Structures are given as structure tokens and as C-alpha cells.
C-alpha positions in Angstrom: 0.1 -0.4 -0.4 2.6 2.8 0.9 6.7 2.5 0.7 8.7 4.9 2.0 12.3 4.8 1.8 15.2 6.8 3.3 12.8 9.8 4.1 14.2 13.1 5.3 12.0 16.3 5.7 12.6 19.3 7.8 10.3 23.1 8.6 11.9 25.7 9.1 15.5 24.4 8.4 14.9 22.4 11.1 15.8 18.9 10.4 12.8 16.3 11.8 12.7 13.0 10.2 16.1 11.5 9.3 15.8 9.0 7.2 12.5 7.0 8.0 12.0 3.7 5.9 8.6 2.1 6.5 6.5 -0.6 4.5 2.5 -1.2 5.1 0.9 -3.9 2.8 -2.5 -4.1 2.1 -4.5 -5.2 4.8 -2.2 -4.7 7.5 -2.7 -1.8 10.5 0.6 -0.4 12.0 1.3 1.3 14.9 4.3 4.5 15.4 4.9 5.2 19.0 7.3 7.8 20.3 8.2 10.0 22.6 7.0 13.9 22.1 9.0 15.7 19.4 10.1 12.1 18.0 8.7 13.1 14.5 5.3 11.4 14.4 2.9 13.8 13.6 5.7 15.6 11.1 5.7 11.8 9.4 2.0 12.1 9.5 1.9 15.4 7.5 4.4 14.5 5.4 2.5 11.4 4.0 -0.4 13.7 3.6 1.7 16.2 1.5 1.5 19.3 4.1 3.4 22.1 2.5 4.6 23.3 5.7 7.2 20.8 5.2 9.9 20.0 3.2 11.3 16.9 1.7 14.8 16.9 1.7 15.3 13.2 0.7 14.2 10.0 0.3 10.6 8.6 -1.1 7.2 8.0 -0.6 5.4 5.7 -2.9 1.9 4.6 -2.8 0.3 1.4 -5.0 3.5 1.7 -6.8 3.1 5.5 -7.7 5.6 8.1 -6.2 3.5 10.8 -4.6 6.5 12.6 -2.8 5.8 15.8 -4.4 2.1 15.0 -5.4 -0.3 17.7 -4.3 -2.6 17.1 -0.9 -6.0 16.9 -3.1 -4.2 14.3 -5.6 -3.3 12.3 -2.6 -6.6 12.5 -1.6 -7.7 11.0 -4.9 -5.5 8.4 -5.1 -7.3 7.4 -1.6 -5.1 8.8 1.1 -6.6 9.8 4.6 -5.5 11.8 7.5 -7.1 11.9 10.9 -6.0 14.8 12.6 -4.5 15.5 16.0 -6.5 18.6 16.3 -9.2 18.7 14.0 -10.1 22.3 12.4 -13.1 23.8 12.7 -14.8 25.5 9.5 -18.0 27.5 10.1 -20.6 27.9 7.8 -19.6 24.4 6.0 -22.0 21.7 7.3 -21.0 18.0 7.4 -23.4 17.0 4.7 -22.6 19.6 2.1 -18.6 18.4 2.7 -19.0 14.8 3.1 -21.3 15.0 -0.3 -18.9 16.9 -2.2 -15.7 14.8 -1.0 -17.5 11.9 -2.0 -18.3 12.9 -5.5 -15.0 14.3 -6.3 -13.8 10.8 -5.6 -16.7 9.7 -8.0 -15.6 11.6 -10.6 -12.0 10.8 -9.9 -13.1 7.2 -10.4 -15.4 7.8 -13.5 -18.4 6.8 -11.5 -21.6 8.7 -11.5 -22.5 11.2 -8.5 -24.2 9.8 -5.8 -27.2 11.5 -5.0 -28.8 13.0 -1.6 -30.8 9.9 -0.9 -28.0 7.6 -1.4 -25.9 10.1 0.5 -28.2 10.3 3.5 -29.0 6.5 3.4 -25.3 5.8 4.0 -24.5 8.4 6.2 -27.3 7.6 8.8 -26.2 4.0 8.9 -22.7 5.0 9.8 -23.8 7.7 12.2 -26.1 5.2 14.1 -23.2 2.9 14.6 -20.9 6.1 16.0 -24.0 6.7 18.4 -24.5 10.4 16.9 -27.7 12.1 15.8 -28.7 12.5 12.3 -28.6 16.2 13.1 -24.8 15.9 13.3 -25.0 16.3 9.6 -26.5 19.7 9.5 -23.6 21.2 11.9 -20.9 23.2 10.6 -17.7 21.0 10.6 -16.3 20.5 14.1 -17.9 24.2 14.7 -18.8 23.9 18.9 -17.9 20.2 18.7 -16.6 18.5 22.3 -13.1 16.6 21.6 -15.1 13.7 21.2 -17.3 14.6 18.7 -14.6 15.8 16.5 -12.9 12.5 16.8 -16.0 11.0 15.6 -16.5 13.3 13.0 -13.0 12.6 11.9 -14.2 8.5 11.8 -17.7 9.5 10.2 -15.4 10.8 7.5 -13.0 8.0 7.5 -16.1 5.2 7.0 -18.1 7.7 4.2 -15.0 8.1 2.1 -13.5 4.0 2.6 -9.8 5.3 1.5 -7.2 3.0 0.8 -4.7 4.1 3.7 -6.0 6.1 6.8 -3.2 7.6 8.9 -4.7 8.4 12.3 -2.1 11.1 14.1 -3.1 10.6 17.9 -6.7 10.5 17.0 -7.1 9.2 20.8 -5.9 11.8 22.7 -8.2 13.5 24.9 -10.9 10.9 24.4 -12.8 9.6 27.6 -13.1 5.7 27.6 -16.5 5.7 26.0 -15.3 8.0 22.9 -12.1 5.8 22.5 -14.3 3.1 22.2 -16.6 4.5 19.5 -13.3 5.6 17.8 -11.9 2.0 17.8 -15.1 0.6 16.6 -15.1 2.9 13.8 -11.5 1.7 12.5 -12.1 -2.1 13.2 -15.2 -1.6 11.0 -12.9 0.2 8.2 -10.1 -2.1 8.0 -10.2 -5.0 5.4 -8.0 -6.9 3.2 -8.1 -4.3 0.6 -6.8 -1.2 2.6 -4.4 -0.2 5.4 -4.5 1.7 8.3 -1.1 3.7 10.3 -2.0 4.3 13.8 0.3 7.2 15.6 0.0 7.2 19.5 1.6 7.6 22.6 -0.9 5.2 24.3 -1.5 1.2 24.6 -5.2 2.0 25.5 -6.1 2.4 22.0 -4.3 -0.9 20.8 -6.0 -2.5 23.3 -9.3 -2.6 20.9 -7.5 -2.4 17.6 -5.1 -5.2 17.3 -1.9 -4.0 14.7 -0.1 -6.4 13.0 3.4 -4.4 13.3 4.4 -1.8 16.1 7.3 0.6 15.3 9.2 2.9 18.0 10.4 6.1 16.5 12.9 8.6 18.3 14.8 11.4 16.7 13.5 11.3 13.7 14.0 7.7 13.4 12.1 3.9 13.0 14.6 2.5 16.0 12.9 -0.7 16.7 10.0 -3.0 15.1 7.9 -5.5 16.6 4.2 -6.6 17.4 2.1 -5.8 20.9 4.8 -7.4 22.9 7.0 -4.0 21.9 4.0 -1.9 23.1 3.8 -3.7 26.7 8.1 -3.4 27.1 7.4 0.4 26.5 4.5 0.4 29.2 6.7 -1.2 31.4 10.1 0.4 31.0 9.7 3.3 28.6 11.9 4.5 25.8 15.0 5.0 27.4 15.8 1.4 26.6 15.3 1.9 23.2 16.9 5.0 22.6 20.1 3.5 23.7 
């Protein structure tokens, strides 16, 4: 699904990513953990194509296509989706309008017919019900006045509606109570299948109790220093990152 080779990146001339190598096959859930400032969110932003970051070396391929210099919108059309750590509010733009416009942009790119209002509402209401959200959620402006949990549920609603090929979750679990965390995990588990892939960036073990990853990576100082399975998560919870940093 995605292959990252020797990726180096900086922001405002500060080097952050120092040679990232990462491959995520179809059907797998990978996790990246690390201390604050290790480069985890930078990696998510660079994969998504955030122009605030400079790619200084290396490459990113998705489904065999080089997306290293591709625009954000074209990466999205290729099937890339980023769940933000801090979702932005967009007053005046309803969730329904935004989601239907995004879906129809995808359909146009794929040579399919646009989704009519009835098809959209039927699909959206089914997903909303599963997330424990009222239908009126679609009428609200994107993240405007949303609680922290509602913002993260909004991201999962978008994920399930748009059904991308690769979902990158940048600390989607931060600030969530137990119930909201379970809802987010349920949405991710419903999304994942053999045709897509998930990259989860997190500090905590608690989300991984509900979403069982195939591979766990530890990032320290802009590099992936160790790769393993859930046993590596338990090692970090028990001993921290100090031993791995050495």
C-alpha cells in the first residue's frame, strides 16, 4: 500500500525526519509510538503532503505510484486519508455538504456517477447510528462547537464515508474518554479489511487494546529504531523509551 524509503524532512530548516524506512502492505494495521518531538506527527503530515514541511530526501510510493511531490488533493484522490490530531473547525460548511462534495469528487476521479442526496443520507445515517451520533450531526458546521469526542467521531465518520485505501490516524485517541475511545476503535475496526491499510500514531497502549495492530514501530529522534508486535507496546509501557533510545 505504501512504501517509504530513506525519507528526510524538515520544517523551517529544522531537520526532523532523518531517514525513515517503512512499508505497509494491504490489509495490515501498523502503529508508530514515540516520545513527544520524535517526529511522529511530522511523518503523518509529510505523508499527507502538508506543504509546510520540506522533503529533503527519500521517497514515498503508494500503490506503486510516486507521491513524494504530489499535491494534497491528488493524494486524497489516490485514496489517502489523514485523521487530524487537532481537527479544524470550518464554520458555515455543513458536514453533509462537505462529505457529499468529497465523495462526488472521488466518484468523478474514478469515472463513476455522482451520489444523489438520498443515497448519501441513507449511507450516512447508517454510519452515524453505529457511532452513536444523531442525524442532526450532518446539519452542523464542521467541528464548529464540537466537543473533543465529537471532533474525533467526526473524523471517523469521514473515514467510513470516504473509505480510503490508506488511513493515517495522528493521535486520534488523545483527550478521549473511555466511551469515545471505544467508539473510535469500533469505527477503525469496521473500516479495516484486506483491501486497505491503517497507520496509527499514538502515545498510549489503551487504543491498541481495542485495535490489534499487526506491526509496531518505535520512533526516536526522527528515526524508526525498533519494530515488533504488541509485546513491544507492553515493553514501552513497562520500561519507557529510555532503553530503546540506547
